[in-house]
C-alpha positions in Angstrom: 9.0 37.7 -6.0 6.3 35.7 -7.0 4.5 38.3 -9.5 7.3 39.3 -11.2 8.3 35.3 -12.3 4.5 34.2 -12.9 2.4 38.0 -13.3 -0.8 36.5 -11.7 0.3 34.5 -8.4 -2.8 32.2 -7.4 -3.4 29.6 -4.6 -1.8 27.1 -6.6 1.6 28.8 -7.2 2.0 29.4 -3.8 0.8 25.4 -2.0 1.9 23.3 -4.9 5.0 21.5 -4.8 7.1 24.1 -7.3 6.5 27.0 -4.5 9.1 25.6 -2.5 11.3 26.1 -4.4 10.3 30.2 -4.8 9.6 30.4 -1.4 13.7 29.5 -1.2 14.9 31.1 -3.8 13.1 34.3 -2.5 14.4 34.0 1.1 18.3 33.4 -0.4 17.7 36.3 -3.0 16.0 39.1 -1.7 15.6 38.6 2.2 19.6 37.2 1.9 19.2 34.0 4.4 22.7 32.3 4.3 22.6 29.4 2.0 24.9 26.6 2.9 27.7 25.5 0.7 26.9 21.7 1.1 23.2 22.9 -0.3 24.0 25.1 -2.5 26.3 21.9 -4.3 23.2 19.6 -3.1 20.6 21.6 -5.1 23.3 22.2 -8.1 23.6 18.9 -8.3 19.5 17.4 -7.7 16.8 17.8 -10.0 14.1 18.6 -7.7 15.2 21.0 -5.5 11.8 21.2 -3.5 12.9 17.5 -2.2 15.9 18.9 -1.5 15.0 22.0 0.6 11.9 20.2 3.0 14.2 17.3 3.3 16.7 19.3 4.8 13.7 21.5 6.4 12.8 18.4 8.2 16.3 17.5 9.4 16.9 20.8 10.5 20.3 20.7 8.2 20.1 24.7 7.6 18.0 27.4 8.3 16.9 29.1 5.5 15.3 25.3 4.8 12.9 25.2 7.7 12.0 28.8 7.4 10.8 27.9 3.3 8.8 25.2 5.0 7.8 26.8 7.6 6.3 29.8 5.1 4.5 26.8 2.9 3.3 24.9 5.5 1.6 28.0 7.0 0.7 28.9 3.4 -1.0 25.4 3.0 -2.8 25.2 6.7 -4.6 28.6 5.8 -5.6 27.8 2.0 -6.6 24.8 3.8 -9.2 26.4 6.5 -10.0 28.8 3.9 -11.6 25.9 1.4 -12.9 23.8 4.1 -15.4 27.8 5.1 -15.7 27.7 1.9 -17.4 24.6 0.9 -18.2 24.1 4.6 -16.2 20.6 4.0 -17.3 19.5 8.0 -16.7 15.8 6.7 -12.9 16.2 6.5 -10.0 17.9 5.2 -7.7 15.1 3.3 -4.3 16.5 1.9 -3.2 14.7 -1.1 -0.9 15.1 -4.1 2.6 14.5 -3.8 4.0 17.1 -1.4 1.7 16.5 1.8 2.7 12.1 1.9 6.7 13.6 1.7 6.3 16.3 4.5 3.6 14.6 6.2 6.1 15.4 9.3 5.5 19.1 9.1 2.2 18.8 8.6 2.1 16.9 12.1 3.9 19.4 13.6 1.5 22.7 16.3 2.2 24.9 14.0 0.3 23.6 11.1 -2.9 23.4 13.1 -2.4 26.8 14.6 -1.9 28.5 11.3 -5.4 26.4 10.2 -7.3 27.6 13.5 -6.0 31.0 12.4 -8.8 32.6 11.0 -10.8 35.6 11.6 -13.7 33.1 12.8 -15.4 30.1 12.7 -12.6 28.1 14.7 -15.7 26.3 16.2 -16.6 25.2 13.3 -12.3 24.8 11.6 -12.1 22.4 15.0 -14.3 19.6 14.2 -13.1 18.7 11.0 -10.3 16.4 11.4 -7.5 16.6 8.9 -6.0 13.3 7.1 -2.9 13.0 4.8 -3.4 11.3 1.8 -0.3 8.8 1.3 -0.9 7.7 -2.1 0.2 10.6 -4.6 -1.6 8.6 -7.3 -4.9 8.9 -5.8 -6.2 11.5 -8.4 -5.7 9.0 -10.9 -6.7 6.1 -9.6 -9.9 8.4 -9.4 -10.0 9.5 -12.3 -8.9 6.1 -14.1 -12.2 4.9 -12.1 -14.0 7.2 -13.7 -13.1 6.4 -17.2 -13.5 3.2 -16.8 -16.8 2.6 -15.2 -18.5 6.4 -15.8 -20.7 8.0 -13.3 -21.7 6.2 -10.3 
């Protein structure tokens, strides 16, 4: 579904905010999950489909939204564990950007950790790595500003 839309599908396409919308439309259009009328109307009037879907999922208002976020969280957890293992990031995993602070309740559920730990091996390393959610979605911008102002530390 995403390959038809983008050509090349990278992890960035799968775990960034717009992926929530892509997953939702995949479930609706390909898997034929039911889209409630109230949700269709809300998606029509709002500009940020990902926010509408994630909010409805956290409130458990529509099965399609819950499934969308389950898939999104699963892939975010998998890529998180991949990065921790590739980089041997034993100091911690910090989830930032625009989406993690907004869906923090979903990231704090057991499902995220189970998918994070679902790797071929090295669970013993993964379970020692602290996982944190960066609440300020401007952290990257602040860091870039600091680097621009003060250069190399």
